[in-house]
N, C-alpha and C positions, 0 to 999 in steps of 0.2 A: 513912264520909265525912259531913262535917257540911254540911247544907244549911240555908237559912233557912226552916225549916218553919213559922215564924209567918207567912210570906207565901204559903203553899201551902194552898189550900182543897180541891183535888181532885188525884188521881193517875190517870192513864190508863196502864194496863199493856198492853204487847205480850204476846202469849200464847206462841207457839212459841219456845223458846230462852230466854225471859225468865222466865215462870212455869212452863212445861212443859219438862222435860228430854227432848227428843225427838231430839237430835242423832244418836245412834247409829242410831235407826230411820230417819231421813231418809237418812243415808249408805247404809245397807243398801238402802233402796228405790231410790235413784237409781242405785246400782251394779248392781242387777238390771236396770234400764232400759238402762244403758250396755252391760252384758255381752250382753244380747239383741240389741243393735244393732252388736256387733263393736267396741266401744270399751273401752279399759282402765278398770278401776275407779279410783275416787278414794280416797285416804286421808282421814281426818277433817280433817287439816291442810290438804290440798289443797282439799277442799270449802270449808272456812271462808275460804280465800283467794279463792275464785272466786265464791261465792254472793252474790247480790244481787237487787234488784228493779229493774224488773219481772222475774218469773221467766222470761219468754220470752227476755230478753237473756242471763240466766245459762245457760239451756239452749243457746243458741248458743255460749257460751264453752266448754262442755264437749263440743261437737261434734254436738249435735242441731240440725240446720239447717232442719227443716220442709220439706224437699224432697218428702218422701213422707207426712208426717204433720202434722196441724194441732196447734196449741197445745192445743185442747180434747182431742184424742186423747191427746197426751202427758200431759196433766194427769190424765185418767181412768186411764191406765195406771199413773202414779205412785201415785195414791190406791188403786188395786186392791192394790198391795203394802203401802202405808202404813196405810190405815184399819183393816184387821183386827187390827193389833197396837197401835193407838193407846192403848187402855185399859190396856196394860201399862206405859206410860210413867208416871213419877212427877214430882212437882213438883221444881223446883230447890231445893237446900238453902237454908234460911232464908226461903222464901217466906211460910209461915204466920206466922212471927214478925214479919216486916215488915208484912204485911197487918193483923195484929191490933194492932200498935203504932200504925199509922195510924188504925185504927178507934177506938182509945182517944182519939185526938186529934180525933175527929169529922171526919176527912178523908174525903170521898166518893171511892169508888174504882170504876173502870170498866175494861173490857177493850176494846181496839181491835186487831183481828187481820186478817191477810190470809187466814185460813182461811175457808172457806165458813161462813156464819153458823149454819146448823142444826147442822153438825158441831161448831162451836165451843161452842154452848150445851149440846149433849149431852155433850161432853167435860168441860166445867166441872161439870155435874151428876154425872158419873161420878167425878170427883175429889172431890166433896163440898164444893166451894167456890163454887158458883153464887150462893148467897145472900149471899156476902160482897161482891158487886158490885152497884152500883145499876143498871148496864146493861152489856151485852156486845154489841159491834158487830163483825160480820165482813163478808165480801163475799158477793155474790149468786151466785158461781160458784166454780170450783175453780182458776182460772188465775193467781192470785197477782199481780195488778197493784197499782197504787197504793192506799194506804189514806187518801189525803188527803181525798177527798170524803166518805168515811164518818166520818172524824175531824171534819170540818166539821159534819156532821149531828149528831154526838154533842154537840159544843159547843153547837149551837143548841137541841137537844132538851132539854138539862138546864141551859141558861142559864149555862154555865160561863164564867168570865173567863179568857181564855188566859194572861194574865200571872200568874194565881194557880193555874195548872194545870201539873203536872209530867208529862211523858211519860217512861216508863221502858221501854227497849227494848234489843235486842241487835244491831241492824243500822244501817247508815248510812241506810237508808230511814226508820227511826224518827226519826233526826235530821232528815231531810228533811221528814217530816210535821210535826214540832214547829216547825221554822222556818217552814214554809208557813202554819201556823196560829197563829204567834206564841206558842207554848207554851214553857215551860222544858223541858230535856231532860237525862236521865241515862242513860248507856249502860252495860251490864254485859257482860263478855266471857265469859260462861258458855255462850253459844249458838252462833248460826249464822255469825258472822263473827269473824275473827281480831282480836286486840287492836290490831294495826297498822292494820287497815282502820278500826276504830272511832276510834282516835286521829287518823287523817287527817281526820276531820270537824271537829276542833277542839273537840269537846264533852267534858264531863267523862266519864271512863271509870273504872269500878270492876271488880275481878276477881270479886266475889261480893256478893250482896245483904246479907250480914252486915256489910259495911263501912258500911252506912247507919246513922247514929246520929242521934238526935233532940235531944240537948242537954237542958237543964232544962225 
């Protein structure tokens, strides 16, 4: 996909599903939760159709209603299944090529994630890519709510011009964040939401990061 890269000074990457290929691990982890509570498991396609932010609302859609458990308890239960296997996940295809191409163009790059910030930073280090980013911002908890306030802080901390910043993500919440903060946005359908859900945002959608081209 051809973008006006001459107008972009910074790229803010989502992490899970965009840089990190953790879809299978997430589906396995949530299916463990569902099975323990007497609910049928989800296929990957069903999960991608129902997943969204805030995660509390997504949990309600799959039948976890918080009548006997809090969001904090459900989140802790999910991460007990998810975190031990996190380091076995790989980067999405084409990630390093795009990151390196942006670096050659002197584009500053950041990560903005709904993952807890300490876990995010440790995972970036284990993948060997932490040094490729100027900053990595996550949340202060495990409950996966909005990234808007952290995104606003990122823009302020690094004096980024929203109109010269591109958000790259894999969910409609990434589009929501970009719109709230007046950033450009590009969505990729390799991650946690279906292409149909992404297209419904009206934002540009690509199937893989290798579709990004930079022109002359």
